[in-house]
C-alpha positions in Angstrom: -8.4 11.1 -0.6 -5.6 13.5 0.1 -3.0 13.9 -2.6 -0.2 16.4 -3.3 -0.7 18.1 0.0 1.7 20.8 -1.0 4.0 22.9 1.3 7.6 22.2 2.2 8.7 18.6 2.5 9.6 19.1 6.1 6.0 20.1 6.9 4.3 17.2 5.1 2.7 14.1 6.6 2.2 11.1 4.3 0.4 7.8 4.5 1.1 5.6 1.4 -0.4 2.2 0.9 0.7 -0.4 -1.6 -2.3 -2.4 -2.9 -2.4 -5.4 -5.0 -2.7 -9.2 -4.9 -0.2 -11.4 -3.2 3.2 -12.1 -4.6 3.8 -8.9 -6.6 6.5 -7.3 -4.5 4.6 -4.8 -2.3 6.8 -5.5 0.7 10.0 -4.7 -1.2 8.5 -1.5 -2.5 7.5 -0.5 1.1 11.1 -0.9 2.3 12.5 0.9 -0.8 10.1 3.9 -0.3 10.7 4.0 3.4 14.5 4.2 2.8 14.0 7.1 0.4 11.7 9.0 2.7 14.2 8.6 5.6 16.8 10.2 3.3 14.4 13.1 2.9 14.3 13.5 6.7 10.9 12.0 7.2 10.4 9.9 10.3 8.9 6.7 8.9 7.0 3.7 10.2 6.1 0.6 8.2 2.8 -1.2 8.7 3.4 -4.8 7.8 0.9 -7.1 6.2 -1.3 -8.1 9.2 -2.8 -11.1 7.5 0.4 -13.0 8.4 -0.4 -12.7 12.1 -4.1 -13.6 11.8 -5.0 -16.5 14.1 -7.8 -17.6 11.8 -7.7 -19.2 8.3 -6.6 -16.9 5.4 -6.0 -17.3 1.6 -8.7 -19.4 -0.1 -9.8 -20.8 3.3 -10.5 -17.4 4.8 -13.7 -16.5 6.7 -15.7 -13.4 7.5 -14.3 -13.4 11.0 -10.7 -13.7 9.8 -11.1 -10.9 7.3 -12.8 -8.7 9.9 -9.9 -9.3 12.3 -7.4 -8.4 9.5 -9.4 -5.3 8.5 -9.7 -3.8 12.0 -6.1 -4.8 13.0 -4.9 -2.9 9.9 -6.8 0.2 10.9 -5.5 0.0 14.5 -1.8 -0.4 13.3 -2.2 2.6 11.0 -3.7 4.8 13.7 -0.8 4.0 16.1 1.8 4.6 13.4 0.3 7.9 12.2 0.3 9.2 15.7 4.1 9.0 16.0 5.6 9.3 12.5 5.3 11.8 9.7 5.3 9.1 7.1 3.5 5.8 7.3 4.1 3.1 4.6 1.5 0.4 4.5 1.9 -3.1 3.1 -1.8 -3.3 1.9 -4.7 -1.0 2.7 -8.2 -1.6 3.9 -9.3 -1.9 0.3 -7.2 -4.9 -0.8 -7.8 -6.6 2.6 -11.5 -6.2 1.9 -11.0 -7.7 -1.6 -10.1 -11.1 0.0 -13.3 -10.9 2.0 -15.5 -10.1 -1.0 -13.9 -12.9 -3.0 -14.9 -15.3 -0.3 -18.3 -14.1 0.9 -19.4 -11.2 -1.2 -19.7 -7.5 -0.3 -20.7 -6.7 3.3 -22.9 -3.6 3.5 -22.2 -3.0 7.2 -18.4 -2.7 6.6 -18.4 -0.5 3.6 -19.1 2.9 5.3 -16.0 2.3 7.5 -13.9 1.3 4.6 -15.0 4.3 2.5 -14.2 6.6 5.4 -10.8 5.1 6.0 -9.8 5.2 2.4 -9.8 9.0 2.7 -7.0 8.8 5.2 -4.4 7.7 2.7 -2.3 10.3 0.9 -1.9 7.8 -2.0 -2.7 4.3 -3.0 -0.2 2.6 -5.3 -1.5 -0.4 -7.3 1.2 -3.0 -7.9 0.5 -5.2 -10.9 1.1 -8.9 -11.4 4.4 -9.5 -13.0 5.2 -13.0 -12.0 3.5 -16.0 -10.3 3.4 -16.2 -6.5 6.3 -17.9 -4.9 5.9 -19.8 -1.6 7.1 -18.0 1.5 5.2 -20.0 4.2 2.1 -17.9 3.9 1.2 -17.1 0.3 -1.2 -19.2 -1.7 0.5 -20.5 -4.9 -2.6 -20.6 -7.1 -2.1 -18.3 -10.1 -5.9 -18.2 -10.7 -6.5 -17.1 -7.1 -3.8 -14.4 -7.5 -5.5 -13.1 -10.7 -9.0 -13.2 -9.1 -7.8 -11.1 -6.2 -6.1 -8.6 -8.6 -9.4 -8.3 -10.6 -11.4 -7.9 -7.4 -9.1 -5.1 -6.2 -9.7 -3.3 -9.5 -13.5 -3.7 -9.1 -13.4 -2.3 -5.6 -11.2 0.7 -6.6 -13.9 1.5 -9.1 -16.8 0.8 -6.7 -15.4 3.1 -4.0 -14.4 5.8 -6.5 -10.8 6.1 -5.3 -7.8 7.0 -7.4 -4.5 5.2 -7.3 -1.1 5.3 -9.0 -1.1 2.3 -11.3 2.4 0.8 -11.9 3.2 -1.0 -15.1 5.2 -4.2 -15.2 7.5 -3.2 -18.0 8.5 0.0 -16.1 9.6 -1.8 -12.9 13.1 -0.2 -12.8 11.4 3.2 -12.6 8.7 2.4 -10.1 10.3 4.1 -7.1 11.0 7.2 -9.1 7.5 7.3 -10.4 6.1 7.0 -6.9 8.3 9.9 -5.6 7.4 12.1 -8.5 3.7 11.3 -8.0 4.0 12.4 -4.4 5.7 15.6 -5.5 8.8 14.7 -3.6 12.5 15.2 -4.6 14.5 12.2 -5.7 17.4 13.2 -3.5 17.8 15.2 -0.3 18.1 19.0 -1.1 21.4 19.1 0.7 22.8 16.4 -1.6 21.9 18.4 -4.6 23.9 21.3 -3.2 27.0 19.2 -2.8 26.5 17.8 -6.4 26.3 21.2 -7.9 22.6 20.8 -8.6 22.9 17.3 -10.2 20.8 14.5 -8.9 21.3 10.7 -9.0 18.7 8.0 -9.3 
């Protein structure tokens, strides 16, 4: 997996995926990070959670076909975004989409080489922890036990595929965005703003 690619900010390309179970605030973090990257003069695209568009059952009623649709649609959306934008922010990755499949039917050997290959395309995975129960939004499953089981499955797959990720901590929520930018070796504010502030930065 690529990480800390180095070089000037204006030369860098990023693909960051927020991973985690449902109802933990990944989408909000996607928007927050995208806004910060735009201030740093990145062109940014946001790959939304594709499960919401799946024509087949999801959540606890999902099937192998449904999760295969989600997995391959995710990859297709990421390919299209990366072709046009310097920064791609993903609400989920292939790994946590696969976690829902494994939870339902077990690991699928035929899919794992593709997943392992695709995991190498992310600059960084950011694991968002459970900090509150899921709230209903028309799609999310409200079972707290299901939420926890998926969270545990994601951790198991992170270990199984040998990938690294930035793990956020619930008590540090106000600092999450700063931690992500620092982990990516990015400035907290545009360089030109620091010049106007006499070298001072705001958070």
